[in-house]
C-alpha positions in Angstrom: 143.9 122.3 56.8 140.6 121.6 58.6 140.8 120.9 62.4 139.4 117.5 63.3 136.9 116.9 66.0 138.3 117.0 69.5 139.3 113.6 71.1 137.4 114.8 74.2 134.2 115.1 72.3 134.8 111.6 70.8 135.2 110.3 74.4 132.0 112.0 75.5 130.0 110.8 72.5 131.0 107.1 72.8 130.4 106.8 76.5 127.3 109.0 76.5 125.9 107.1 73.5 126.0 103.9 75.6 124.3 105.6 78.4 121.7 107.0 76.0 120.9 103.6 74.6 120.6 102.0 78.0 118.3 104.8 79.2 116.1 104.7 76.2 115.7 100.9 76.4 114.7 101.2 80.1 112.2 104.0 79.4 110.6 102.0 76.5 109.8 99.2 78.9 107.9 101.4 81.4 104.1 101.6 81.6 102.2 104.8 82.1 101.6 103.7 85.7 105.3 103.2 86.3 106.1 106.6 84.8 103.7 108.1 87.3 105.4 106.6 90.3 107.1 109.1 92.5 110.9 109.0 92.8 110.4 109.5 96.5 107.6 110.7 98.7 106.7 114.4 97.9 109.0 114.3 94.8 108.8 114.2 91.1 107.4 111.1 89.3 109.7 109.0 87.2 108.1 110.6 84.0 108.6 114.1 85.4 112.3 113.3 86.2 112.8 112.1 82.6 111.1 115.2 81.3 113.4 117.3 83.5 116.4 115.6 81.9 115.1 116.4 78.5 114.5 120.0 79.5 118.2 120.3 80.3 119.2 118.9 76.9 116.8 121.3 75.2 117.8 124.3 77.3 121.6 123.9 77.0 121.9 122.5 73.4 119.1 124.4 71.8 118.6 127.7 73.7 122.3 128.2 74.7 124.2 126.5 71.8 121.7 127.0 69.0 121.7 123.2 68.2 118.1 122.2 67.6 115.5 120.5 65.6 111.8 121.2 65.3 111.1 118.5 68.0 113.3 120.3 70.5 111.6 123.6 69.8 108.2 122.0 70.1 109.2 120.3 73.4 110.3 123.6 74.9 107.0 125.3 73.8 104.8 122.6 75.3 106.8 122.5 78.5 106.8 126.3 78.9 103.0 126.2 79.3 103.3 125.0 82.9 100.6 122.4 82.4 100.5 119.1 84.4 101.7 116.5 81.9 101.1 112.8 81.7 104.0 111.1 80.0 104.0 108.1 77.8 107.1 106.0 77.3 107.0 106.2 73.5 106.9 110.1 73.7 109.8 110.2 76.1 111.9 107.7 74.1 111.2 109.7 70.9 112.4 113.0 72.3 115.4 111.4 74.0 116.4 110.0 70.7 115.8 113.2 68.8 117.7 115.3 71.3 120.5 112.8 71.3 120.7 113.0 67.5 121.1 116.8 67.7 123.7 116.5 70.5 125.7 113.7 68.9 125.8 115.5 65.6 127.1 118.6 67.3 129.7 116.8 69.3 130.9 115.0 66.1 131.2 118.4 64.3 132.9 120.5 67.1 136.6 121.0 67.1 138.8 121.7 70.1 138.6 125.4 69.2 134.8 125.1 69.2 134.9 123.7 72.7 136.8 126.7 74.0 134.3 129.2 72.5 132.6 131.3 75.2 128.8 131.1 74.9 126.7 134.0 76.4 123.5 133.1 78.1 120.3 133.7 76.1 118.7 137.0 76.9 115.5 135.2 77.9 117.4 133.3 80.5 119.0 136.4 81.9 115.6 138.1 82.1 114.1 135.1 83.9 116.9 135.2 86.5 116.4 138.9 86.9 112.7 138.4 87.5 113.6 135.8 90.2 115.9 138.3 91.9 118.9 136.1 91.0 122.3 137.1 89.7 122.9 136.9 85.9 124.5 133.8 84.6 128.0 134.2 83.3 129.1 133.0 79.9 130.4 129.4 79.7 132.6 127.6 77.3 131.0 125.0 75.1 133.2 122.5 76.9 131.7 123.4 80.2 128.2 123.2 78.8 128.7 119.7 77.4 130.2 118.6 80.7 127.4 120.2 82.7 124.7 118.4 80.6 126.5 115.1 81.0 126.9 115.5 84.8 123.3 116.5 85.1 122.2 113.3 83.3 124.5 111.2 85.5 123.1 112.8 88.6 119.5 112.3 87.7 120.3 108.9 86.2 121.3 107.8 89.7 117.9 109.1 91.1 116.2 107.2 88.3 118.1 104.0 89.0 117.3 104.2 92.7 113.6 104.8 92.0 113.4 101.9 89.6 115.1 99.6 92.1 112.8 100.8 94.9 109.8 99.6 92.8 111.5 96.4 91.8 112.0 97.5 88.2 115.2 96.9 86.2 117.7 99.7 86.2 119.5 100.9 83.1 123.0 100.6 84.5 124.9 97.7 83.1 128.4 96.5 83.5 
């Protein structure tokens, strides 16, 4: 008998999908000038914050969990160049949608046993930590990684919502 997808993953997917749709709709309405606005003085721009959120999706789901598509690999390659980027709403929307497709497909496929699987950090991540003089990252369960990416998005979504409100722009949170 095949084990069915975990009910926890179903919970994540449904709530997270609503968040994803609201986020994408908000991003699509932003101009280049609005994406360049800083979240706060001496802080990232709205576009850079959104790119950071995408970076987390790509890092955890692609590099750690091996769930990726060509767009995620390309995003990581471009972002690794350390160039100052100017973001366009259409580009950000497209990569949010493409990363969501990968994440959603994985969460639909994973079973409770899959969520308990311990995932070792990528060697490149451990090498980077070592170069920075930091401790190596421990292995994490797939469940922890999913939760971590979700909490990361909620945290930065709050920053985004505050920034949008500060500039008189509509937030993506809805009742």
